[in-house]
Each structure stands twice: as C-alpha cells, then as structure tokens.
C-alpha positions as CSV (number, residue, x, y, z in Angstrom):
1,X,-25.4,-28.2,-3.7
2,X,-22.3,-30.3,-2.8
3,X,-20.2,-27.2,-2.6
4,X,-22.6,-25.3,-0.3
5,X,-22.9,-28.5,1.8
6,X,-19.1,-28.6,2.2
7,X,-19.0,-24.9,3.3
8,X,-21.7,-25.6,5.9
9,X,-19.7,-28.7,7.1
10,X,-16.7,-26.4,7.6
11,X,-18.9,-24.0,9.6
12,X,-20.0,-27.0,11.7
13,X,-16.4,-28.0,12.3
14,X,-15.6,-24.5,13.6
15,X,-18.6,-24.5,15.9
16,X,-17.5,-27.8,17.4
17,X,-14.1,-26.2,18.1
18,X,-15.0,-22.8,19.4
19,X,-13.5,-23.7,22.8
20,X,-10.3,-25.1,21.3
21,X,-7.9,-24.3,18.5
22,X,-9.5,-24.2,15.1
23,X,-7.2,-25.8,12.5
24,X,-7.6,-23.7,9.4
25,X,-6.0,-26.3,7.2
26,X,-8.7,-28.7,8.3
27,X,-11.4,-26.1,7.6
28,X,-10.1,-25.8,4.1
29,X,-9.9,-29.6,3.7
30,X,-13.6,-30.0,4.8
31,X,-14.6,-27.2,2.4
32,X,-12.7,-28.9,-0.5
33,X,-10.2,-26.0,-1.0
34,X,-7.2,-24.3,0.5
35,X,-7.7,-22.4,3.7
36,X,-6.8,-19.3,1.7
37,X,-9.6,-19.9,-0.7
38,X,-12.0,-20.7,2.1
39,X,-11.2,-17.5,3.9
40,X,-11.6,-15.5,0.7
41,X,-15.0,-17.1,-0.1
42,X,-16.2,-16.7,3.4
43,X,-15.3,-13.0,3.5
44,X,-17.2,-12.3,0.3
45,X,-20.2,-14.4,1.1
46,X,-20.6,-13.4,4.8
47,X,-19.5,-9.8,4.4
48,X,-17.2,-10.3,7.4
49,X,-13.7,-11.7,7.7
50,X,-13.4,-15.3,9.0
51,X,-11.3,-14.2,12.0
52,X,-13.8,-11.5,13.0
53,X,-16.7,-14.0,12.6
54,X,-14.9,-16.4,15.0
55,X,-14.3,-13.6,17.5
56,X,-18.0,-12.7,17.4
57,X,-19.1,-16.3,17.8
58,X,-16.8,-16.9,20.7
59,X,-17.9,-13.7,22.5
60,X,-21.5,-14.6,21.8
61,X,-21.0,-18.0,23.4
62,X,-19.0,-16.5,26.2
63,X,-21.9,-14.2,27.1
64,X,-24.2,-17.2,27.4
65,X,-21.6,-18.9,29.7
66,X,-21.3,-15.9,31.9
67,X,-25.1,-15.5,32.2
68,X,-25.3,-19.1,33.3
69,X,-23.1,-18.2,36.3
70,X,-19.6,-19.2,35.1
71,X,-16.6,-17.2,36.4
72,X,-15.0,-14.7,34.1
73,X,-11.5,-16.2,34.5
74,X,-12.9,-19.7,33.6
75,X,-14.7,-18.4,30.6
76,X,-11.6,-16.5,29.4
77,X,-9.4,-19.6,29.5
78,X,-12.1,-21.8,27.9
79,X,-12.1,-19.5,24.8
80,X,-8.3,-19.4,24.5
81,X,-7.4,-16.2,26.3
82,X,-4.3,-16.3,28.4
83,X,-5.4,-13.5,30.7
84,X,-8.7,-12.0,31.9
85,X,-7.4,-8.6,30.7
86,X,-7.2,-9.7,27.0
87,X,-10.6,-11.4,27.3
88,X,-12.2,-8.3,28.9
89,X,-10.9,-6.2,26.0
90,X,-12.3,-8.6,23.4
91,X,-15.6,-9.0,25.2
92,X,-16.0,-5.2,25.4
93,X,-15.2,-4.7,21.8
94,X,-18.1,-7.0,20.9
95,X,-20.7,-6.3,23.6
96,X,-19.8,-2.7,24.7
97,X,-19.5,-3.8,28.4
98,X,-16.9,-5.6,30.5
99,X,-17.8,-9.2,31.4
100,X,-18.3,-8.4,35.1
101,X,-21.2,-6.1,34.3
102,X,-23.2,-8.7,32.4
103,X,-25.6,-9.6,35.2
104,X,-26.5,-6.1,36.1
105,X,-30.1,-5.0,35.6
106,X,-30.8,-3.5,32.2
107,X,-27.6,-4.6,30.6
108,X,-27.9,-6.1,27.1
109,X,-25.5,-8.2,25.1
110,X,-25.2,-9.2,21.4
111,X,-26.0,-12.6,20.0
112,X,-24.3,-13.7,16.7
113,X,-25.8,-17.0,15.6
114,X,-23.8,-19.4,13.4
115,X,-23.8,-18.7,9.7
116,X,-25.5,-21.1,7.3
117,X,-24.8,-20.8,3.6
118,X,-27.4,-21.4,0.9
119,X,-27.7,-20.7,-2.8
120,X,-29.6,-17.5,-3.8
121,X,-29.6,-16.8,-7.5
122,X,-30.2,-13.1,-8.0
123,X,-29.0,-12.6,-11.6
124,X,-28.5,-8.9,-11.0
125,X,-24.8,-8.7,-12.1
126,X,-23.7,-9.4,-15.7
127,X,-20.2,-11.0,-15.8
128,X,-18.1,-11.6,-18.9
129,X,-16.0,-14.7,-18.6
130,X,-14.2,-17.4,-20.6
131,X,-12.7,-20.8,-19.7
132,X,-9.0,-21.1,-20.5
133,X,-6.8,-24.2,-20.4
134,X,-3.3,-23.0,-20.0
135,X,0.0,-24.9,-19.7
136,X,2.5,-24.1,-16.9
137,X,4.2,-20.8,-17.4
138,X,6.9,-18.7,-15.6
139,X,6.4,-15.4,-13.9
140,X,9.1,-13.0,-12.7
141,X,8.7,-10.2,-10.2
142,X,8.9,-9.1,-6.6
143,X,7.3,-11.2,-3.8
144,X,6.4,-11.0,-0.1
145,X,5.1,-13.6,2.4
146,X,1.4,-13.6,3.1
147,X,-0.2,-13.9,6.5
148,X,-2.4,-16.9,7.3
149,X,-5.3,-14.6,8.3
150,X,-6.5,-13.1,5.1
151,X,-7.5,-9.7,6.7
152,X,-3.9,-9.0,7.7
153,X,-3.0,-8.9,4.0
154,X,-5.6,-6.3,3.1
155,X,-3.1,-3.6,4.2
156,X,0.1,-5.3,3.2
157,X,-0.7,-5.9,-0.5
158,X,-1.7,-2.3,-1.4
159,X,1.5,-1.1,0.4
160,X,3.5,-3.5,-1.7
161,X,2.0,-2.1,-4.9
162,X,2.7,1.5,-3.8
163,X,6.3,0.6,-3.0
164,X,6.7,-1.2,-6.4
165,X,5.6,2.0,-8.2
166,X,7.8,4.2,-6.0
167,X,10.9,2.0,-6.5
168,X,10.5,1.8,-10.3
169,X,9.8,-1.9,-10.3
170,X,6.8,-1.7,-12.7
171,X,8.8,-0.3,-15.7
172,X,11.5,-3.0,-15.1
173,X,8.8,-5.7,-15.3
174,X,7.2,-4.2,-18.4
175,X,10.6,-4.4,-20.1
176,X,10.8,-8.2,-19.7
177,X,7.1,-9.1,-20.2
178,X,6.2,-11.7,-22.7
179,X,4.0,-10.4,-25.5
180,X,1.8,-13.5,-25.6
181,X,0.6,-12.7,-22.0
182,X,0.5,-8.9,-21.5
183,X,-0.3,-7.3,-18.2
184,X,1.1,-6.8,-14.7
185,X,0.1,-9.7,-12.6
186,X,-0.9,-9.9,-9.0
187,X,-0.5,-13.6,-8.0
188,X,-1.4,-15.2,-4.7
189,X,0.3,-18.5,-4.3
190,X,-1.6,-19.9,-1.3
191,X,-2.2,-23.5,-2.3
192,X,0.9,-24.6,-0.4
193,X,-0.1,-24.3,3.3
194,X,3.4,-23.7,4.4
195,X,4.6,-21.1,1.9
196,X,2.1,-18.4,1.1
197,X,3.4,-15.6,-1.1
198,X,2.1,-12.7,-3.2
199,X,3.9,-11.7,-6.4
200,X,3.8,-8.5,-8.5
201,X,5.1,-10.0,-11.7
202,X,4.9,-10.5,-15.4
203,X,4.9,-13.7,-17.5
204,X,8.5,-13.8,-18.8
205,X,11.1,-16.2,-20.2
206,X,13.9,-13.6,-19.9
207,X,16.6,-13.5,-17.3
208,X,15.5,-12.6,-13.7
209,X,16.6,-9.1,-12.8
210,X,18.6,-8.7,-9.6
211,X,16.4,-8.6,-6.5
212,X,13.5,-10.3,-8.2
213,X,12.1,-13.9,-7.9
214,X,10.5,-16.4,-10.3
215,X,7.6,-18.8,-9.9
216,X,6.2,-21.4,-12.2
217,X,2.4,-21.2,-12.4
218,X,1.2,-24.8,-12.8
219,X,-1.0,-25.9,-15.6
220,X,-4.7,-25.3,-14.8
221,X,-8.1,-24.7,-16.2
222,X,-8.9,-21.1,-15.5
223,X,-12.1,-19.1,-15.3
224,X,-11.2,-15.7,-16.6
225,X,-13.4,-12.7,-15.8
226,X,-12.9,-9.3,-17.4
227,X,-13.7,-5.9,-15.9
228,X,-12.9,-2.2,-15.8
229,X,-13.2,0.7,-13.5
230,X,-11.5,2.4,-10.6
231,X,-11.4,2.1,-6.8
232,X,-12.8,-1.2,-5.5
233,X,-14.3,-2.4,-8.8
234,X,-11.9,-5.4,-9.0
235,X,-12.9,-6.4,-5.4
236,X,-16.5,-6.1,-6.4
237,X,-16.0,-8.4,-9.4
238,X,-14.2,-10.9,-7.2
239,X,-17.1,-10.8,-4.8
240,X,-19.6,-11.5,-7.6
241,X,-17.5,-14.4,-8.9
242,X,-17.6,-16.1,-5.5
243,X,-21.2,-15.3,-4.5
244,X,-23.1,-15.3,-7.9
245,X,-21.1,-17.3,-10.4
246,X,-19.2,-20.0,-8.6
247,X,-22.2,-21.7,-6.7
248,X,-24.1,-22.5,-9.9
249,X,-21.3,-22.6,-12.5
250,X,-20.6,-26.3,-12.5
251,X,-17.0,-25.5,-11.4
252,X,-15.3,-25.2,-8.0
253,X,-12.0,-23.9,-6.8
254,X,-8.9,-25.9,-7.8
255,X,-5.9,-26.0,-5.5
256,X,-3.9,-23.4,-7.3
257,X,-2.9,-19.7,-7.3
258,X,-5.2,-16.8,-8.0
259,X,-4.2,-14.1,-10.5
260,X,-5.2,-10.5,-11.2
261,X,-4.1,-9.2,-14.6
262,X,-3.9,-5.5,-15.0
263,X,-4.0,-4.7,-18.7
264,X,-3.5,-0.9,-18.5
265,X,-2.0,1.6,-16.0
266,X,-4.9,4.1,-16.1
267,X,-6.0,4.5,-12.4
268,X,-9.2,6.2,-13.4
269,X,-10.4,3.5,-15.8
270,X,-8.4,0.3,-15.2
271,X,-8.9,-2.7,-17.5
272,X,-8.2,-6.0,-15.8
273,X,-8.9,-9.7,-15.6
274,X,-9.4,-12.0,-12.7
275,X,-8.2,-15.6,-13.2
276,X,-9.3,-18.3,-10.8
277,X,-8.2,-22.0,-11.1
278,X,-11.2,-24.3,-11.4
279,X,-12.1,-27.9,-11.8
280,X,-15.4,-29.4,-13.0
281,X,-17.6,-30.6,-10.2
C-alpha cells in the first residue's frame, strides 16, 4: 500500500498547487519515481494524461470561483493564464461555455473531482514475465529529445519510427546488433530530469555508424514482459503492467530507462518484450 499512498500524496501536492506552478520533479519525488514514470503510470491508471487532468481540475475549480462572484480576469490570473482570452478558450474547451455566461439561468458546468488511487485486483489479464538482473550494456542508434509533458511525445515517437524505416536506419542497426541481445530497442532515458531522450537502437559493441549515438544502459534488475500482436497491443500490455501487476508485485519502479524490445519485423503479428527497471519494496 505504500506505493498507492505515495501516488495519492503526489495528487494531494498537485491539489495544493493548482493556483501556482506544479513542480513535476517534486511530484515524481513524492511518488518515489521520476516525473516521467509518474506521468506514465498516471495516464494508464487514470485513463487521461496528467496535463489534461490538471487542466480539468483547474477549470473545475475556476467554475466554483466564478460562481462565488470572482471576476473573470482575477480567476484567469489565479490559475496561471496570462490573458483572459487564453483562459476563456481553456474554460470553454472544458465547460462548453465562456466564463462570462456561467451565472446565466439554466447554464450548467462540469465538475472534475480529485483522483484517488486504490488497489483493485481484477485478475482478468494473464501476463508472462520474468525477473532479469543485467549488467550495464551499450546501445547504439538514433535519438531525439523528449518533451517533459508525456502526451507531446505520443506523436513524436511514432514519427521517429516511420522516419527510421524510411531512411534505412533499421537495416543498419540490424547489421551491428549483438547476438546475445537480439531485437530493435525503443529506449526512453528519462531518469535524468534535465536530459530526456528516446533511442531507436540495438545492443552493440561495434563501432558507432556516422550520425548515430551511443548510450550505456546502467545495471538494473528488470521485470520483463513478453507479448505479441499488432496495433496498440504493446500499449495495452504496458497499461496492464502498471495497473494490474505493479501495485501487488512486491516491486516498484527504479530510477532507470524503460525499454521496448521488438523481436521481429512482422507488423501484423509483432513479438516484443517490455523491460521496466524495478527494485524490491
């Protein structure tokens, strides 16, 4: 329950700072993980991105303030909006009306209460996993910076994969891949708060090709989950890891990178593994 309690403490911290800047690094520290891992867990568990949840909560609280008689411009500034125009747009996106209409007869607004996490053991999804202790190893590939808001990367990462295929980078990586760790890797190195990157890479001790980067994956204990399928099946597996396995596993996130390992290139029936760094509670 400690893990769930820390998540709820992070939610409480955000509630206390809805009218000021929310320090995402502090949110992660309270939750006992990186801000990247917190955002990822939150999205899977709440079925909404963290940034969208914060927008909904702020606009829900803003509606209460307006109904109590506060001026639009004062409410806008109190929730971090530099201009009433931007606030009006955000408010309308959530409530369907502009703030000035809130007191008119017959007008309704939405209320989004704070989220509270709890353990719910459903047992409806079978997951195959193993625990692996692995020494540090080197990966080689292409990389790009990641945004601090996780939802912004949902479009960037697929575009990066499409470009890697179009540019012929995947065959180049397969040529230098170590045989003792096969597969094309998708690696998110978000444990360093100042330098988030995503790699499409392979484990390799060969020379780094021109235009590519290298990264040393630190030694960790990993929970490794296997799966297969097309479309969003790997996202579905990651969701079940966070919502079904992690809360009752006896493990929690370690401060390290995440890896997706693609074991074949068949888009109709992919075979893959999801590696998450873990420590014993």
